[in-house]
N, C-alpha and C positions, 0 to 999 in steps of 0.2 A: 268275638269268639276266636279261639285258636284251634286250628284243625290240622289233622294229618291226612294228606291226600295220597292215595296209591293209584297211579294213573298208568294206563296202557300206553307205552311209547313204541312206535314202529315207524321207521323212516320211509318205507315204501312197501308196496304189495309183495315184492319178492324177498324182502328181508325178514328175519325173525324179530318178533317183538318181545317185550318184557314189561312187567309192572315196576314202576319207579316211584319212590316215596318223596313227597315234598311237604314242607310245612308252610302254612299260611297263618298270619296273625292279624288281629284287629278286624275281623270280618263282621260287618254289621248284620244283624238278623233280618234287616229289611232288604238286603241285597238279593238279587236273583241268583240262581246257581251259575248262570253264565257270567254275571258280573263278578262273582267270586273267582271264576276261571280267568277273567280279564285281569283281576288283581294279581293272580299267580303269574300270568304271562308278562305283566309289566316288570315283576321282580326278576323273572328269568331273563328278559331282554336286558335289564340293567346289569345282570351278571355276565352277559355275553353268551347266554345259553339259548338253545332253540326253544321258542314258545310251543305250547301244546296246541296242535291243530284240532279244531272242532268246527262242525257245521253250524251256521246260524244265519238268519236273515232278518225277518220282521221283528223278532223278539216279542211278539204279541200273541203267540199261540195260534196263529192263523196259517202260516206258510208251510209248516211241517218240515222245515229244514233242519232244525235242531233235533238231536236224538242221541242218547247214550244210556248205557246200563249203569245205574247208580246203586251200589250195594246189592247187586243181583236183580234189581227191578228195572224194567224198561221205563225210562223217564223219572225214576225215583219213587219215593214213598207215597207221593200224592198222585191222584188220577188227573194229571195235567201234563202239558208239555214241559220239557226241561227248562225252557226259557221262562216259564211261569212258576217254576218251583222256587220257593224262597228259602233262605238259610234259616229262617225261624223254625223250620221243621227238623233241624239238627241241633245238637247240644254242644256246648263248649267242651273241647277235648276229644270229640268224635274222630274216628278214623273212617274215611269214606273211600270206597273202591269205585273207580270210574273206568268203564270199558266201552268199546264200540259195540254196535249191534253185532251179534254173532249169528251168521247164517251163510250157508254156502253161496247163495245168490247175491249176497252183499259183501263182496271182497273189500278188505281194508285198503284204503288209498294211502292214508297216513294217520298215525295216532288214533284219534277218535272219529276220523272221517271215513265213511264207507261209500262205495259206489252203489247208488240205488237206481241206476238207469234201467234195471230190470222192470221196475214199476212203469217206467215210461213206455217200454216195449209192450207190456201187458195192455196199457191203455190204448196204445197205437193199434192194437189188434182188434179193437172194436168199440172203444170208448168215445163214440161220436154218433151224430145223427145226420141223415141226409136232409138237406134243406135247400130250397131254391135260392139263388143269389138275387140281389136287387134290394128293393126297399123292405123295411121291416114289416112283417105281417101284422094285421090287426090283432090286438091283444086278445080279443074274445072270439077269434076265428076258430080256435080249437079248444072247446070246453074241456077242462080237466077236473074230474071229480075230486072233492075235498080229500077223501081218504088217499087217493093216488098222489095228490100234491103233498100231503103230509109225509107219506112214505118216501117220496122222492127227496124231500128236504132232509129227512133223517139220514138217508144214505149219502146225500151230497155233502154232508158235514165232514166226511173223511178227508183228511189233509195229506194223506200219503206219507206219513212220518216214518212208518215201518215198525212202530212199537209192537204191532200184532205179530209180525214175523219174529222179532227179537224175543218176545215173551213165549212164543210157541215152542214146546220141546222138540217139535218136528221141523221147525223153521218153515211153517206153512204160510202162504199168502192168501188163504181162502177168504178171510174176513175183508181184506183190502179189495180183492177181486170181486167179491159178492157185492160190496158197497158200490163199486164202479159199474157193475152190470145192472144192479137193481134200480139205481137212481135214474137210469134211462129206460129200462124195460117196463117200469110201472106207468110211464107216461105215454100218451097217444103219439107224441112226436118220435118216440123211440121204437114204435111198432115195426116199421119196415125192416130194420136190422135186428129185430128181437132174437131170432134164432142164430143168425150168423155172428151176432155180438157175443153171446154166451159161449158158443163153440170156439170162436177165435180167441177170446180172452182166456178161457180155461186151458185151451191147448197151449197158448203162449206161456201161461203161468207154469205149466208142467215143463215146457221146454227150457225155462230159465233155471230149473233146478231147485225150485222150492219144494219143501217136503209135503207129504200127504196130511190131510186133516183127520184127526181122531177125536174131535169134539171135546178136547180137554177144557175149553173155555178160558184159557189163559189169555187169548187174544182179546176177547171182549173185556176182560178185567183190566187189561193194560191200556186199552184204547182211550186216548184223552178226550175223544169226541163222543164216546158212548155208542158206537155202532153195535147193534144188538146181535147176539148169536143166531136168532132166527133168520138173519140175512143169508147165512150160509145155506140153510135148508131151502130157502126160496130159490137161491141160485141153482142148487142141485136139482130141484124140480124142473127149472127152466132147461137145464143142461140135458136131463134125461129125455124131455119132450123133443128137444131139438135133435139130439143124437139118434132118436128112434126114426126120425124122418131123413137123416143124412144117408 
């Protein structure tokens, strides 16, 4: 396939950026989106030009490092991560717009790379459990009901890619934060910090400058791991209970 790419280029956070147009040829439909960008970068390097900077790591849809807005959609037209999006979902001659995540809490570092350390600080505010050090505890020492285990696994699937924030018209991180809160709060191991966790993480989320949630649902639609919208309602209930005691 031959494609026209319009890519956001920005040398650093303090500089102005712009969309630049590039042509790529002989792109296989079996390539991943990132492999297509690799091909473009090889061409740019051969010309003596700066390659396009973009985040990536495992390229298996696990780590959450990759992420960009493709034709106005977080991660592109399929509900998956950018690294798992394949070029067969595009047609020969297409023009593809590629931009970084757009959110006040995710400042652009360079080109398509954004600073997502705000997520790390949200997790640091409560995304942990208190556990004694030493030998591993007996696996059956703390029984976990099957519904609680299933709910924990559902929320633990969040890979922190930031697609929910990029898709939200308010730039809200409520889906991400609720996933990180709920996957511990539903387990008996997470009970000791249950109230301090939700208070700390929500307060830190607000301090990072993420927008407010108006339940438009775009976050859940864009989430490549399918974190459900009711996760936000569950966290809100936890927060109200904890705030009433604070």
